[in-house]
PDB file of N, CA, C and O in Angstrom, chain B, residues numbered from 101:
ATOM      1  N   UNK B 101       0.864  -1.203   0.031  1.00  0.00           N
ATOM      2  CA  UNK B 101      -0.076  -0.051   0.029  1.00  0.00           C
ATOM      3  C   UNK B 101       0.908   1.251  -0.064  1.00  0.00           C
ATOM      4  O   UNK B 101       1.968   1.248   0.562  1.00  0.00           O
ATOM      5  N   UNK B 102       0.585   2.174  -0.732  1.00  0.00           N
ATOM      6  CA  UNK B 102       1.274   3.436  -0.932  1.00  0.00           C
ATOM      7  C   UNK B 102       0.274   4.499  -0.485  1.00  0.00           C
ATOM      8  O   UNK B 102      -0.828   4.594  -1.026  1.00  0.00           O
ATOM      9  N   UNK B 103       0.693   5.347   0.568  1.00  0.00           N
ATOM     10  CA  UNK B 103      -0.326   6.377   1.197  1.00  0.00           C
ATOM     11  C   UNK B 103       0.391   7.728   0.931  1.00  0.00           C
ATOM     12  O   UNK B 103       1.543   7.940   1.310  1.00  0.00           O
ATOM     13  N   UNK B 104      -0.387   8.650   0.234  1.00  0.00           N
ATOM     14  CA  UNK B 104       0.195   9.927   0.106  1.00  0.00           C
ATOM     15  C   UNK B 104      -0.598  10.914   0.670  1.00  0.00           C
ATOM     16  O   UNK B 104      -1.660  11.285   0.171  1.00  0.00           O
ATOM     17  N   UNK B 105      -0.058  11.408   1.826  1.00  0.00           N
ATOM     18  CA  UNK B 105      -0.998  12.568   2.634  1.00  0.00           C
ATOM     19  C   UNK B 105      -0.526  13.899   2.020  1.00  0.00           C
ATOM     20  O   UNK B 105       0.532  14.159   1.447  1.00  0.00           O
ATOM     21  N   UNK B 106      -1.648  14.710   2.305  1.00  0.00           N
ATOM     22  CA  UNK B 106      -1.542  16.002   1.576  1.00  0.00           C
ATOM     23  C   UNK B 106      -1.264  16.177   0.181  1.00  0.00           C
ATOM     24  O   UNK B 106      -0.429  16.935  -0.313  1.00  0.00           O
ATOM     25  N   UNK B 107      -2.214  15.238  -0.522  1.00  0.00           N
ATOM     26  CA  UNK B 107      -2.130  15.078  -2.092  1.00  0.00           C
ATOM     27  C   UNK B 107      -2.236  16.413  -2.788  1.00  0.00           C
ATOM     28  O   UNK B 107      -1.853  16.645  -3.934  1.00  0.00           O
ATOM     29  N   UNK B 108      -2.767  17.206  -2.004  1.00  0.00           N
ATOM     30  CA  UNK B 108      -2.919  18.556  -2.783  1.00  0.00           C
ATOM     31  C   UNK B 108      -1.787  19.395  -2.974  1.00  0.00           C
ATOM     32  O   UNK B 108      -1.796  20.337  -3.767  1.00  0.00           O
ATOM     33  N   UNK B 109      -0.664  19.032  -2.162  1.00  0.00           N
ATOM     34  CA  UNK B 109       0.616  19.554  -2.433  1.00  0.00           C
ATOM     35  C   UNK B 109       1.062  19.190  -3.785  1.00  0.00           C
ATOM     36  O   UNK B 109       1.868  19.947  -4.327  1.00  0.00           O
ATOM     37  N   UNK B 110       0.668  18.170  -4.394  1.00  0.00           N
ATOM     38  CA  UNK B 110       1.231  17.546  -5.593  1.00  0.00           C
ATOM     39  C   UNK B 110       0.561  18.209  -6.964  1.00  0.00           C
ATOM     40  O   UNK B 110       1.154  18.377  -8.029  1.00  0.00           O
ATOM     41  N   UNK B 111      -0.778  18.532  -6.682  1.00  0.00           N
ATOM     42  CA  UNK B 111      -1.454  18.804  -7.905  1.00  0.00           C
ATOM     43  C   UNK B 111      -2.327  20.153  -7.848  1.00  0.00           C
ATOM     44  O   UNK B 111      -2.241  20.875  -6.855  1.00  0.00           O
ATOM     45  N   UNK B 112      -3.150  20.478  -8.901  1.00  0.00           N
ATOM     46  CA  UNK B 112      -3.693  21.646  -8.894  1.00  0.00           C
ATOM     47  C   UNK B 112      -5.001  21.280  -9.729  1.00  0.00           C
ATOM     48  O   UNK B 112      -5.090  20.154 -10.218  1.00  0.00           O
ATOM     49  N   UNK B 113      -5.904  22.117  -9.878  1.00  0.00           N
ATOM     50  CA  UNK B 113      -7.073  22.092 -10.653  1.00  0.00           C
ATOM     51  C   UNK B 113      -6.584  22.237 -12.226  1.00  0.00           C
ATOM     52  O   UNK B 113      -5.822  23.104 -12.654  1.00  0.00           O
ATOM     53  N   UNK B 114      -7.213  21.165 -12.988  1.00  0.00           N
ATOM     54  CA  UNK B 114      -6.716  21.415 -14.313  1.00  0.00           C
ATOM     55  C   UNK B 114      -7.337  22.719 -14.897  1.00  0.00           C
ATOM     56  O   UNK B 114      -8.464  23.174 -14.703  1.00  0.00           O
ATOM     57  N   UNK B 115      -6.233  23.247 -15.727  1.00  0.00           N
ATOM     58  CA  UNK B 115      -6.714  24.651 -16.480  1.00  0.00           C
ATOM     59  C   UNK B 115      -6.574  25.762 -15.501  1.00  0.00           C
ATOM     60  O   UNK B 115      -7.051  26.876 -15.715  1.00  0.00           O
ATOM     61  N   UNK B 116      -5.861  25.424 -14.335  1.00  0.00           N
ATOM     62  CA  UNK B 116      -5.633  26.661 -13.405  1.00  0.00           C
ATOM     63  C   UNK B 116      -4.497  27.223 -13.709  1.00  0.00           C
ATOM     64  O   UNK B 116      -4.317  28.289 -13.122  1.00  0.00           O
ATOM     65  N   UNK B 117      -3.561  26.849 -14.503  1.00  0.00           N
ATOM     66  CA  UNK B 117      -2.217  27.596 -14.969  1.00  0.00           C
ATOM     67  C   UNK B 117      -2.408  28.137 -16.017  1.00  0.00           C
ATOM     68  O   UNK B 117      -3.536  28.218 -16.504  1.00  0.00           O
ATOM     69  N   UNK B 118      -1.238  28.664 -16.634  1.00  0.00           N
ATOM     70  CA  UNK B 118      -1.202  29.323 -17.957  1.00  0.00           C
ATOM     71  C   UNK B 118      -1.048  28.248 -19.014  1.00  0.00           C
ATOM     72  O   UNK B 118      -0.284  27.291 -18.889  1.00  0.00           O
ATOM     73  N   UNK B 119      -1.872  28.480 -20.127  1.00  0.00           N
ATOM     74  CA  UNK B 119      -1.816  27.568 -21.228  1.00  0.00           C
ATOM     75  C   UNK B 119      -0.456  27.234 -21.771  1.00  0.00           C
ATOM     76  O   UNK B 119       0.361  28.079 -22.137  1.00  0.00           O
ATOM     77  N   UNK B 120      -0.290  26.019 -21.792  1.00  0.00           N
ATOM     78  CA  UNK B 120       0.958  25.601 -22.243  1.00  0.00           C
ATOM     79  C   UNK B 120       2.376  25.585 -21.177  1.00  0.00           C
ATOM     80  O   UNK B 120       3.525  25.260 -21.478  1.00  0.00           O
ATOM     81  N   UNK B 121       1.887  26.017 -19.953  1.00  0.00           N
ATOM     82  CA  UNK B 121       2.881  26.156 -18.971  1.00  0.00           C
ATOM     83  C   UNK B 121       3.257  24.846 -18.282  1.00  0.00           C
ATOM     84  O   UNK B 121       2.393  23.995 -18.071  1.00  0.00           O
ATOM     85  N   UNK B 122       4.443  24.683 -17.954  1.00  0.00           N
ATOM     86  CA  UNK B 122       4.815  23.483 -17.169  1.00  0.00           C
ATOM     87  C   UNK B 122       5.716  23.780 -15.839  1.00  0.00           C
ATOM     88  O   UNK B 122       6.934  23.771 -15.659  1.00  0.00           O
ATOM     89  N   UNK B 123       4.773  24.008 -15.112  1.00  0.00           N
ATOM     90  CA  UNK B 123       5.445  24.412 -13.704  1.00  0.00           C
ATOM     91  C   UNK B 123       5.888  23.108 -12.910  1.00  0.00           C
ATOM     92  O   UNK B 123       5.606  22.003 -13.372  1.00  0.00           O
ATOM     93  N   UNK B 124       6.507  23.227 -11.841  1.00  0.00           N
ATOM     94  CA  UNK B 124       7.077  22.012 -11.070  1.00  0.00           C
ATOM     95  C   UNK B 124       6.016  21.116 -10.609  1.00  0.00           C
ATOM     96  O   UNK B 124       6.091  19.888 -10.652  1.00  0.00           O
ATOM     97  N   UNK B 125       4.984  21.816 -10.149  1.00  0.00           N
ATOM     98  CA  UNK B 125       3.889  20.938  -9.501  1.00  0.00           C
ATOM     99  C   UNK B 125       3.242  20.200 -10.673  1.00  0.00           C
ATOM    100  O   UNK B 125       2.936  19.026 -10.460  1.00  0.00           O
ATOM    101  N   UNK B 126       3.042  20.607 -11.624  1.00  0.00           N
ATOM    102  CA  UNK B 126       2.450  19.839 -12.828  1.00  0.00           C
ATOM    103  C   UNK B 126       3.358  18.679 -13.246  1.00  0.00           C
ATOM    104  O   UNK B 126       2.920  17.566 -13.537  1.00  0.00           O
ATOM    105  N   UNK B 127       4.711  19.032 -13.257  1.00  0.00           N
ATOM    106  CA  UNK B 127       5.688  18.097 -13.858  1.00  0.00           C
ATOM    107  C   UNK B 127       5.541  16.933 -12.607  1.00  0.00           C
ATOM    108  O   UNK B 127       5.379  15.754 -12.921  1.00  0.00           O
ATOM    109  N   UNK B 128       5.593  17.250 -11.500  1.00  0.00           N
ATOM    110  CA  UNK B 128       5.615  16.158 -10.482  1.00  0.00           C
ATOM    111  C   UNK B 128       4.433  15.332 -10.551  1.00  0.00           C
ATOM    112  O   UNK B 128       4.535  14.106 -10.498  1.00  0.00           O
ATOM    113  N   UNK B 129       3.116  16.020 -10.685  1.00  0.00           N
ATOM    114  CA  UNK B 129       1.915  15.235 -10.674  1.00  0.00           C
ATOM    115  C   UNK B 129       2.085  14.326 -11.836  1.00  0.00           C
ATOM    116  O   UNK B 129       1.850  13.133 -11.639  1.00  0.00           O
ATOM    117  N   UNK B 130       2.462  14.716 -13.032  1.00  0.00           N
ATOM    118  CA  UNK B 130       2.542  13.972 -14.307  1.00  0.00           C
ATOM    119  C   UNK B 130       3.390  12.781 -14.182  1.00  0.00           C
ATOM    120  O   UNK B 130       3.053  11.672 -14.598  1.00  0.00           O
ATOM    121  N   UNK B 131       4.616  13.070 -13.536  1.00  0.00           N
ATOM    122  CA  UNK B 131       5.430  11.754 -13.097  1.00  0.00           C
ATOM    123  C   UNK B 131       4.832  10.701 -12.209  1.00  0.00           C
ATOM    124  O   UNK B 131       4.997   9.488 -12.341  1.00  0.00           O
ATOM    125  N   UNK B 132       4.134  11.292 -11.311  1.00  0.00           N
ATOM    126  CA  UNK B 132       3.462  10.315 -10.324  1.00  0.00           C
ATOM    127  C   UNK B 132       2.494   9.531 -10.953  1.00  0.00           C
ATOM    128  O   UNK B 132       2.315   8.340 -10.696  1.00  0.00           O
ATOM    129  N   UNK B 133       1.743  10.306 -11.935  1.00  0.00           N
ATOM    130  CA  UNK B 133       0.563   9.569 -12.701  1.00  0.00           C
ATOM    131  C   UNK B 133       1.269   8.414 -13.592  1.00  0.00           C
ATOM    132  O   UNK B 133       0.786   7.282 -13.583  1.00  0.00           O
ATOM    133  N   UNK B 134       2.433   8.722 -14.370  1.00  0.00           N
ATOM    134  CA  UNK B 134       3.045   7.891 -15.129  1.00  0.00           C
ATOM    135  C   UNK B 134       3.497   6.580 -14.450  1.00  0.00           C
ATOM    136  O   UNK B 134       3.363   5.466 -14.956  1.00  0.00           O
ATOM    137  N   UNK B 135       4.092   6.864 -13.147  1.00  0.00           N
ATOM    138  CA  UNK B 135       4.488   5.706 -12.379  1.00  0.00           C
ATOM    139  C   UNK B 135       3.307   4.766 -11.810  1.00  0.00           C
ATOM    140  O   UNK B 135       3.501   3.557 -11.692  1.00  0.00           O
ATOM    141  N   UNK B 136       2.173   5.312 -11.489  1.00  0.00           N
ATOM    142  CA  UNK B 136       1.199   4.771 -11.107  1.00  0.00           C
ATOM    143  C   UNK B 136       0.453   3.812 -12.145  1.00  0.00           C
ATOM    144  O   UNK B 136      -0.197   2.800 -11.881  1.00  0.00           O
ATOM    145  N   UNK B 137       0.719   4.408 -13.437  1.00  0.00           N
ATOM    146  CA  UNK B 137      -0.060   3.797 -14.542  1.00  0.00           C
ATOM    147  C   UNK B 137       0.854   2.584 -15.019  1.00  0.00           C
ATOM    148  O   UNK B 137       0.407   1.772 -15.829  1.00  0.00           O
ATOM    149  N   UNK B 138       2.005   2.486 -14.558  1.00  0.00           N
ATOM    150  CA  UNK B 138       2.827   1.311 -14.742  1.00  0.00           C
ATOM    151  C   UNK B 138       2.639  -0.037 -13.849  1.00  0.00           C
ATOM    152  O   UNK B 138       3.325  -1.038 -14.058  1.00  0.00           O
ATOM    153  N   UNK B 139       1.670   0.029 -12.860  1.00  0.00           N
ATOM    154  CA  UNK B 139       1.328  -1.096 -12.045  1.00  0.00           C
ATOM    155  C   UNK B 139       0.643  -2.168 -12.941  1.00  0.00           C
ATOM    156  O   UNK B 139      -0.248  -1.787 -13.701  1.00  0.00           O
ATOM    157  N   UNK B 140       0.984  -3.442 -12.908  1.00  0.00           N
ATOM    158  CA  UNK B 140       0.228  -4.388 -13.797  1.00  0.00           C
ATOM    159  C   UNK B 140      -0.868  -4.781 -12.841  1.00  0.00           C
ATOM    160  O   UNK B 140      -0.832  -4.604 -11.623  1.00  0.00           O
ATOM    161  N   UNK B 141      -1.914  -5.372 -13.573  1.00  0.00           N
ATOM    162  CA  UNK B 141      -3.203  -5.752 -12.770  1.00  0.00           C
ATOM    163  C   UNK B 141      -2.753  -7.018 -11.963  1.00  0.00           C
ATOM    164  O   UNK B 141      -3.465  -7.329 -11.009  1.00  0.00           O
ATOM    165  N   UNK B 142      -1.748  -7.716 -12.214  1.00  0.00           N
ATOM    166  CA  UNK B 142      -1.275  -8.840 -11.409  1.00  0.00           C
ATOM    167  C   UNK B 142      -0.473  -8.631 -10.096  1.00  0.00           C
ATOM    168  O   UNK B 142      -0.009  -9.507  -9.366  1.00  0.00           O
ATOM    169  N   UNK B 143      -0.407  -7.221  -9.945  1.00  0.00           N
ATOM    170  CA  UNK B 143       0.560  -6.708  -8.799  1.00  0.00           C
ATOM    171  C   UNK B 143      -0.551  -6.300  -7.736  1.00  0.00           C
ATOM    172  O   UNK B 143      -1.621  -5.798  -8.081  1.00  0.00           O
ATOM    173  N   UNK B 144      -0.215  -6.551  -6.444  1.00  0.00           N
ATOM    174  CA  UNK B 144      -0.943  -6.186  -5.324  1.00  0.00           C
ATOM    175  C   UNK B 144      -0.584  -4.848  -4.936  1.00  0.00           C
ATOM    176  O   UNK B 144      -0.006  -4.802  -3.850  1.00  0.00           O
ATOM    177  N   UNK B 145      -0.758  -3.767  -5.505  1.00  0.00           N
ATOM    178  CA  UNK B 145      -0.527  -2.362  -5.221  1.00  0.00           C
ATOM    179  C   UNK B 145      -1.902  -1.466  -5.061  1.00  0.00           C
ATOM    180  O   UNK B 145      -2.795  -1.426  -5.907  1.00  0.00           O
ATOM    181  N   UNK B 146      -1.892  -0.769  -3.833  1.00  0.00           N
ATOM    182  CA  UNK B 146      -2.871  -0.070  -3.657  1.00  0.00           C
ATOM    183  C   UNK B 146      -2.339   1.376  -3.275  1.00  0.00           C
ATOM    184  O   UNK B 146      -1.493   1.610  -2.412  1.00  0.00           O
ATOM    185  N   UNK B 147      -2.956   2.256  -4.038  1.00  0.00           N
ATOM    186  CA  UNK B 147      -2.288   3.651  -3.898  1.00  0.00           C
ATOM    187  C   UNK B 147      -3.614   4.542  -3.273  1.00  0.00           C
ATOM    188  O   UNK B 147      -4.688   4.509  -3.875  1.00  0.00           O
ATOM    189  N   UNK B 148      -3.488   5.161  -2.297  1.00  0.00           N
ATOM    190  CA  UNK B 148      -4.305   6.010  -1.512  1.00  0.00           C
ATOM    191  C   UNK B 148      -3.883   7.374  -1.415  1.00  0.00           C
ATOM    192  O   UNK B 148      -2.665   7.554  -1.443  1.00  0.00           O
ATOM    193  N   UNK B 149      -4.605   8.343  -1.310  1.00  0.00           N
ATOM    194  CA  UNK B 149      -4.174   9.712  -1.165  1.00  0.00           C
ATOM    195  C   UNK B 149      -5.389  10.470  -0.220  1.00  0.00           C
ATOM    196  O   UNK B 149      -6.581  10.161  -0.249  1.00  0.00           O
ATOM    197  N   UNK B 150      -4.864  11.382   0.500  1.00  0.00           N
ATOM    198  CA  UNK B 150      -5.686  12.195   1.369  1.00  0.00           C
ATOM    199  C   UNK B 150      -5.331  13.718   1.207  1.00  0.00           C
ATOM    200  O   UNK B 150      -4.206  14.157   0.967  1.00  0.00           O
ATOM    201  N   UNK B 151      -6.506  14.462   1.384  1.00  0.00           N
ATOM    202  CA  UNK B 151      -6.403  15.854   1.328  1.00  0.00           C
ATOM    203  C   UNK B 151      -7.503  16.539   1.998  1.00  0.00           C
ATOM    204  O   UNK B 151      -8.631  16.049   1.945  1.00  0.00           O
ATOM    205  N   UNK B 152      -7.303  17.515   2.561  1.00  0.00           N
ATOM    206  CA  UNK B 152      -8.442  18.377   3.023  1.00  0.00           C
ATOM    207  C   UNK B 152      -8.892  19.637   2.363  1.00  0.00           C
ATOM    208  O   UNK B 152      -9.613  20.502   2.859  1.00  0.00           O
ATOM    209  N   UNK B 153      -8.251  19.608   0.928  1.00  0.00           N
ATOM    210  CA  UNK B 153      -8.634  20.717   0.000  1.00  0.00           C
ATOM    211  C   UNK B 153      -8.752  20.049  -1.272  1.00  0.00           C
ATOM    212  O   UNK B 153      -7.898  20.181  -2.148  1.00  0.00           O
ATOM    213  N   UNK B 154      -9.811  19.318  -1.405  1.00  0.00           N
ATOM    214  CA  UNK B 154     -10.199  18.539  -2.657  1.00  0.00           C
ATOM    215  C   UNK B 154     -10.347  19.551  -3.776  1.00  0.00           C
ATOM    216  O   UNK B 154     -10.099  19.166  -4.918  1.00  0.00           O
ATOM    217  N   UNK B 155     -10.717  20.783  -3.573  1.00  0.00           N
ATOM    218  CA  UNK B 155     -10.974  21.802  -4.617  1.00  0.00           C
ATOM    219  C   UNK B 155      -9.759  22.166  -5.337  1.00  0.00           C
ATOM    220  O   UNK B 155      -9.862  22.697  -6.443  1.00  0.00           O
ATOM    221  N   UNK B 156      -8.595  21.929  -4.807  1.00  0.00           N
ATOM    222  CA  UNK B 156      -7.285  22.063  -5.610  1.00  0.00           C
ATOM    223  C   UNK B 156      -6.720  21.123  -6.406  1.00  0.00           C
ATOM    224  O   UNK B 156      -5.667  21.306  -7.015  1.00  0.00           O
ATOM    225  N   UNK B 157      -7.447  19.992  -6.440  1.00  0.00           N
ATOM    226  CA  UNK B 157      -7.156  18.805  -7.270  1.00  0.00           C
ATOM    227  C   UNK B 157      -7.951  18.667  -8.728  1.00  0.00           C
ATOM    228  O   UNK B 157      -7.742  17.697  -9.455  1.00  0.00           O
TER     229      UNK B 157
END
């Protein structure tokens, strides 16, 4: 199990930045999503995240 607390620190609402901009938070979130996409269905991996600011995701 992978638990990510304060998930809002990694992401932001889509479309909230400048068009075509690639800030550090966006790059970090994209890297995390790419890694999560690499888990095979035969692997026992659970990813959970928590935030108290869901409006920022």
